[in-house]
N, C-alpha and C positions, 0 to 999 in steps of 0.2 A: 729239856735238852739244851745243850750249849749251842752257841752260834755255829760251831763246827759240825753239828749234827750228831755228836756223840753224847751219850748220857753222862750227866754229872755224877761223880763218884758218890756224893751224898744221896742222890736219887737211887742209884744202884743198890746202896746199902739198905735204904728204906724199903725198896721193892723186895729185896732178898729177905728181910725180916718179916714182911707181910706174907710172903710166900711160905716161909717156914711156919708162921703162926697159923695160916689157913690149913696147911697140910696136917699139922698136929690136931687142930680143931676138927678137921674132917675125920681123922682117925678116932678122936674121942666121941664123935657123933655116933659111931658104931657101937660104942660101949654102953654100959648100963646107966651111967650117970649123965647129968646135964652137961652141956658144953659151957665151960666157964666164960665169963665176960671179962677176961684179962688179956693183957698184951705182953706180959712178961714171959719170954720163952723158957726161962728156967722153971718157972712155976708150971707152965704147960708141960714141959718135959717130965717133971716129977709126977704130975697127974697121969700122963701117958704111960710112964713106967709102971705105975701102980694099977692102972685100970686096963691097959691094953696089952702090954708086953706079955703077961701070962697067957694070953689067948692067941698070940701070933704064932702061926704054924708055918712050916715050909710051904705047904700048899697055898696058903694065903699070899705069901711073898712071891711065889711063882705067878699067881693070878694077877697080882698088882704089877709085876714086871711086864707081863704080857699086855696089859692095858696101856701101860706107859709106852711100850714099843709101838702099839697100834696108833695111839694118839700122835706120837712123834712122826710116824710114817705119813699119816693123814696131813699133818701140818706141813711137812716137807713137800708133799705132792701139791698142796694148795699154793705154796710159795713158788713152786716151779711153773705153775699154770699162769701166774700173774706176770 
């Protein structure tokens, strides 16, 4: 963090890259193959398209959206309690 209490833009980019990487790897963990030990988002995207995309259904997307909404609600409630 900077002296002003705001995140440094470089840190924000690094955290965003890590979040994207973890999200793709989490999805790959559901698939038939091993989770690759790479950090290249383009390579991970290619693997995800080949291994996961054919199996993604509307039902799965609805379930994921519901979980994200629940987690967001819980986090917001916890922030308001503090």
